[in-house]
N, C-alpha and C positions, 0 to 999 in steps of 0.2 A: 281367421275369419270366425266370428262367435254366430254360435246357431242363433235364428230367426227369433225362437222364442224366448232367450234367455235377454237378447242387447234387446237394449234401452231404443227405440226408433219414433219417431217424426215423419210420419203422425205414427199412432202406437201399430204395433202388427194382435190380429187377434188373438187369444190364446189356444194354444195348440188342444185339439183336438179331445185328443187323445189323455184326458185326463188319470186315468187308472195309471200311466206308464209312468208319472211326471215324480222324479227323485230330489230335483233341485230347482226351485223357484222361486224369479223374480217377477214381486208384483209390479205391474207398471206405475212409473212415477206419477205421483196426485192423481191417480185414480179412482174411482166410486168405491164405495163400500165391498160391491161385488167380486171385484179382484182378487177383496180380503176372505172374504168370505167361501170363494172357490174354494180355499185348499179343504174344506171337507169333503170334496168330490176326489180327492187324492190320497188314497189308501197305503202309497208307496211313497210318502213324501217324508223326506229327511232334512232337507235342509231350505229355509226359508232365507233369499239374502233382499236386505229391504233398501232402495235407493234412498231413503231418508234417514236422518240423525234420530229422530223418535218415534220410535216404536210402541206408546202407550197404546195407538186406534188396534194395533194389533193384535195384542194380550189376549183378550177374549175369544179371537177364533182361532188361536194356533193350538195345533192337535198338540196330543198328548204325544213324547216322545220327539218331536222334531227342533231341531236345532234353529235358533234363529239367530240371524246379522244386521246389523244396522250397515249404516254406507259411513262408518269411520272416516274421516276426513277427506269423503266428495264435497261438505256444504261447508267448510270450514272457513275456506277464503272467502267465497262467495257472500256468506253471510254475515263475515266479519268488517266486509266489504262494506255492506249495506248499514254496518251499526254504528259505521263512522260517518256514512253520508248523513243519516237518520241524526246524528250528533250533531253535528256542523251545521246540519242545515235547519238545526234547530234552536241551538247557541246563536246562533250569527242570524237569523232569523228570515231566511231565504224561503220560508214556506208564504210568511207575512209580507216579502216583497213580490212574490207570486201571484201573490191577491191583491196586492196594488195593482197589479200593473192592467187590468183592464178599465181601470175608472185611471189612469194616469197619477197617480197621484205618487209624490217621491217621500220615500217612510225611510228618512233618515234619521240617526240616533248612534249612538252608543250600542255597543252586543259585547256577548261575552265569546272570549276569546279560547277554545279548545289549549292554546300556550299558556301554560299554567295551572291548569286545571288540572283538581284532582277527581281521578275516576276509580272504581271499585267495580269490579269483573267480579260479580255472584256465577261462579261456574269457572274452573281450573283444568276441562276438557280441551279439544282442539280447535273448538271455538273460542276457546276462553285464552291461548295462549297466542291463536294468532289475532285476535285483539290489541293484545299486550303488545306483539311485535309492531302493530301497525300503528298504535298510538303513541308508543312513546318516541318515535322519530317526531310527531308534534311537538313533543316538549314537554308533555303531558307526564303526570304524576301515576303512578299505575299501580292498585294491587289487586290481587288476584286473590278469588275465597272460593278453598274446596271443603268438603266433606270434613278433611282433617288437615293438619297444620304438615308440611315439608319445605323443602328449598323451593324460595319463591314465593309460595304459597301460606296464606291464612286460613287459619281454622272457621269453618261458619259459625263455632263460639263466637267469633271474636264480633260479630257481626253487630251490635248492640253498640259496641264501641265504634267500630270503624262509619257505620252510617251516617254519623254529625259530621266527620273527616271530610267525605265526599260532596263534591261537585255534581258529579254525573254517578250514576247507581246504572250499570248495563247488569240484564237479567241472560245469562248465557245455559241454563243446566237443562237436565233432560224433565220429564213431567213425570211423576212417579210422590206416592206415598206422602213421600216425605218432603217434596218441593209443592206438593198441588194446594195453592190457597197461603203459600208460603209469605208472601208478599199481601198483609193484612195491614187492618188501620194500625199496628203498632210497629208493624216493622216504615210503614209512609211515617208515622209521627216520628219516627227515629231520625229520619232524611233530615236536612238542615233544610229551612227557608230559600227560594231558590234553585233548590235541586234537581233536579233532568233524572227520569226514568227511561230508561230504554230496556222493551223487551224484546228480544230476539229470541227467546225459549219457546215457552207454549203458554194460552193464553189461561188458562185454568191455572198459572204459577201465580197470577195475580189476581185480587177479591175487586174485580173492574167495583162494587157498587163504593166499596172502599179510597178506589183509586178518583173516581167521578168525585164525591165528596172532596176528598182533599185538593184535586185541580181547579173543581169552582172555586175554591176560597180565592188562588191564584199565589198560592202557598207552595205548588210543586207545580212542573210539567211534566211532558211526557209525549215520547215518542217510540211509537208500536207500530212493530211490523208481524205483531200476534196481538189475539183480542178472545174472549170469551162473554159474548158468544162468538162465533166467527162461522161465517161473514157475519162481521156488527151489521145489525136491521138496518135501515132506513129510520131517521129520527130518534136515534141513537144518542143522548148526548156528550159522547166524547168526538161524533161528527162534527160538533160546533163546540164545543168548549176550547177558551181562549186557552193555548197554552200547549194545546197537545195536535201531534202530525200524526198522522196515520198510514203506513204502506200494506198493502192486502195479502199480505203472507207471502213474499216475492225473496225471502233473506237466501236462499240455495236458487229459484230460478233465474239461474242467467246463462250467460254463454258458455260459460265455468264450469257447468253442469256437467253435457254430455259427455267430452271426453274423459272427465275422472270419473263418470259410473262407466265407461266402459273399460276402462284401466283395471276400477276396482273387481268386476263381473269377468274378466278374463282372471286375472292373477286367482280368485275366488274358484272356478270353476279347476285351474289349474290343480290346486290344493287341493279341492275334490277327487278327481281326477285318481291324484295318485296318493293322497289317504293322508296328506298331511294337515296339519290342525287349520281352521279356517282362520282368519285374521274377524276383529270386531265381532267377537260375538257375546249377545246380551244375554240370552238361555240356553244354558247347555244342558239337555239331557241326561247327563250324564257324572253331572256332579250334585 
């Protein structure tokens, strides 16, 4: 059984009161900023274990000398599943059908199949690999793009020639200096007419104004689990533009989360207790 102060719970348990004694800290999943800034009150802190894959929001508050681990593997299945769902819903018009139901409109017609589609996955980490394993049984042709070329993965430098090839482009990259604003006007202009952009990465990976401009012409479509800004304000054009499908950043927030999170924390605590190397380290003060 995990100690209550490090085990994910529903409803969340309160933070431990003896902050000065904390050496291993697991911030609440999807908690407020106070669950991050509280690290400043933990003078003995050695390890922060996140329950998210993304960690960009934690870096400004991470105390010096503290090891930071993300939730590698915890969200791969759930996020890939949502990306496939968004893709199929957008390609086959499920969102249009749902909007037509209240008026009783029979909105039939030919739609795009995932079968025989060419899918470019930008990001070759756990989520990217999970996407490929799920998309190939749909008889889609899948290409993964990573920072560098390796077996089964194309280098990011090939994006300009791969973008016009793809019917669907899925973003599954972390947010960092290299990826912030990566999907700009030039990137979008390189996508083929009628292509679908799916973002399950982070909102700021995409230049929102550039995306709005492209989608507004009807040339591209978008299925977004993340946006910039987020939450997306009421009245933002993305809410009403034809060809846009939005889910409220729920890629990892499913029934698959809790059992995987518990297994991760238990394994990390065991490693920590016996001095073994931790998994999924994203900030290592010893390097």
